[in-house]
C-alpha positions, 0 to 999 in steps of 0.5 A, a space after each residue: 162481924 156477925 150477920 146483919 150488922 153490916 149492910 150496903 144500901 140497905 142490903 145485908 152483907 155477911 162480911 166486908 169482903 161480900 160488901 166490897 163484892 157488892 159495890 157497883 163498878 162505878 163506885 170503884 172505877 177511880 182509885 181516887 173515889 173517897 169510897 176507896 179509903 173509906 172502905 179500907 179504913 173501916 176494914 175492922 169496923 168495931 176497932 175503928 169505931 172504938 178509936 173514933 168515938 174516943 177521939 171525938 169524945 162520944 160514947 161507943 155504941 154497944 152492939 153497933 150496926 154498920 150501914 154503908 150508903 145508908 138511905 134516908 128518904 126526903 120528907 117533903 117534896 120529891 127527890 132522891 134519898 140522901 145516902 150517908 157513906 157510913 151510918 153507925 147505929 146502936 143502942 140509941 146512938 147515931 153516928 153518921 160518917 161522910 167520907 171525903 178525899 179529893 172531891 172539889 167543894 160541893 154546891 151551896 144551898 143557894 146554888 142548888 135551889 136555883 135562881 129563881 128557887 125551884 118550888 120542889 127543891 124548896 120543899 125538899 130543903 124545908 123537909 131536911 131543915 124540919 128534921 134537924 129542928 125536931 132534934 135540936 129545937 132550932 128553927 132554921 130558915 132557908 135564908 140562914 143556910 144559903 151559904 152552907 153546902 147542900 150535901 152537908 144539910 141533908 147528911 146532918 138531917 139523915 142523922 136526925 132520922 129515927 129515935 136516938 138519944 145521942 147523934 153525931 155527924 163526922 166528916 172524915 177527910 182523907 186529904 189536906 186538900 180543901 181543908 179550909 173549906 171543910 173547916 169553914 162549912 162545919 164551923 158555920 153550920 154547927 153554929 146554927 144548930 144551937 148549944 144543946 148538944 143533941 146533935 154534934 158535928 165533927 171534922 176529922 182528918 186522916 191522911 193516907 198513903 197507898 202502896 206501889 200498886 195503888 199509886 200505879 192505878 192512880 197514875 193510870 187514872 191520871 193518864 186517862 183510864 176510866 174503868 179500873 174497878 177490876 183492879 181497885 176491888 182486889 186492893 180493898 179485899 187484900 187490905 194491904 195497900 193503904 197506910 193511914 196516919 193518926 186521925 186528927 180532930 179539927 179545932 173548930 
């Protein structure tokens, strides 16, 4: 990986090891955070990208840049940026990758908006929907996405930022837990985006298993320890503690 083709939260990293060094302790405090299998899976970014793009049937970007925790600011109202777990950019292509492991379902748009809906949150949501509409040509109303996970909306919107001729969003799930939930959400939102193909959504499952050392950390977490970053970080740098099954694209 050459310089400036890898970054974390907008800051360049020369190598994956330096990126792992730069991760805040909070991101690695638990071995069950999706950050852990995500980083381990992308230990050889170019090879993984070639495999993934072939699997989902999109072109593999030439000269790709790999941006972990890629920030995209809100376009209306005020609020925090959306941080896509991994955004791959290259030659007019965007591939946004959202990693999931054992997280429970996130809140829906209607829950996030509140009852009654908070005016600023409505503005923020409208900004995300306008970004999506500018790419797909579909005008989405708030009522149409009430039952969609709010995080899914702004992750898809993030892939619509900037100029590109090909855009994809991939939910990369490292467990079969909540499979039905992810299938329902991706299917539902994809159905709202039209059929023009300007923006594609995929759901890919990659179950993984950990080494004895990793599993011991999981047990320690289960026993109540809550600060395991000092033990988790070396596992990601050694790259020998994770085994991934063949990826499977969900038939939606």
